[in-house]
C-alpha positions in Angstrom: 55.9 82.6 136.1 54.7 81.8 132.7 54.7 85.5 131.7 58.4 85.8 132.8 59.4 82.9 130.6 57.7 84.4 127.6 59.3 87.8 128.1 62.7 86.1 128.6 62.3 84.3 125.2 61.3 87.5 123.5 64.3 89.3 124.9 66.7 86.5 123.9 65.2 86.5 120.4 65.6 90.3 120.0 69.1 90.1 121.2 70.1 87.5 118.7 68.5 89.3 115.8 70.2 92.6 116.2 72.4 93.5 113.3 76.1 93.8 113.9 77.4 97.4 113.5 79.5 98.1 110.5 83.1 98.8 111.3 84.3 102.4 110.8 88.0 101.7 110.8 90.2 100.0 108.2 89.8 96.4 109.5 89.6 94.0 106.6 86.8 91.9 108.3 83.6 93.5 107.3 84.9 95.9 104.7 82.9 94.2 102.0 79.8 95.4 103.8 80.9 99.0 103.3 79.9 101.0 100.2 82.4 100.8 97.4 83.3 104.5 97.8 84.4 103.8 101.4 86.2 100.6 100.5 88.0 102.5 97.7 89.1 105.5 99.7 90.2 103.3 102.6 92.3 101.2 100.2 93.9 104.4 98.9 94.6 105.8 102.3 96.1 102.5 103.5 98.3 102.3 100.4 96.7 99.1 99.1 96.1 100.7 95.7 97.4 103.9 94.0 100.7 105.5 93.9 101.6 108.8 95.5 102.9 111.5 93.2 103.4 115.3 93.6 99.9 116.0 92.5 98.3 113.3 94.8 97.3 109.7 94.6 97.0 108.2 91.1 94.9 105.1 90.6 94.5 103.2 87.4 91.3 101.4 86.4 93.2 98.2 85.9 94.6 98.4 89.5 91.2 99.2 90.8 89.6 96.2 89.1 92.3 93.9 90.4 92.0 95.1 94.0 88.2 94.8 94.0 87.9 91.5 92.1 85.1 90.4 94.5 82.7 92.7 92.5 81.4 90.8 89.5 78.9 93.2 88.1 79.6 95.9 85.5 79.6 98.4 88.3 83.3 97.8 88.6 83.8 99.3 85.1 81.7 102.4 85.7 82.6 103.3 89.3 85.6 105.5 88.7 84.2 107.2 85.6 81.0 108.0 87.5 83.0 109.5 90.3 84.9 111.8 88.0 84.7 115.5 88.6 83.5 117.4 85.6 86.1 119.3 83.6 86.5 122.9 84.9 85.3 122.0 88.4 87.7 121.8 91.3 85.5 121.1 94.3 84.7 117.6 95.6 81.1 116.4 96.1 79.6 113.4 97.7 79.6 111.5 94.5 82.4 113.2 92.5 85.9 113.0 94.0 88.4 111.9 91.3 89.9 113.7 88.4 90.5 111.9 85.1 94.1 112.2 84.1 93.9 110.2 81.0 92.0 107.1 79.8 91.9 104.6 82.7 93.9 106.8 85.1 92.5 108.9 87.9 93.7 111.3 90.5 92.0 111.1 93.9 90.9 114.6 95.1 93.1 115.4 98.2 90.2 116.8 100.2 88.2 113.5 100.1 91.1 111.6 101.6 91.2 113.8 104.7 88.0 112.2 106.0 89.5 108.7 105.8 92.9 109.3 107.4 93.0 107.9 111.0 
């Protein structure tokens, strides 16, 4: 009987310490746990940031910073420039998925949005 009580306590402890799975949909609860790339692309797909034009979705750095004001590090300033596809390239990669239209204005590559549409 003593052995069963110990096993029961171990099982209960393991059950309580399991991490909660991260949401894969666009629910706002838990989105801050997602990587910024996923949060950004979900916000674009949901229409929270960006404006739709003939060429695609245009996002300004100012709008990006206002939407993600929970990020207090300098990462907020370098995120979009770091995700910019090099001039002359057209294909999207895991880390490069926006085109720089002009200073502070970016065009989201249409192929990257396909993965985030529900």
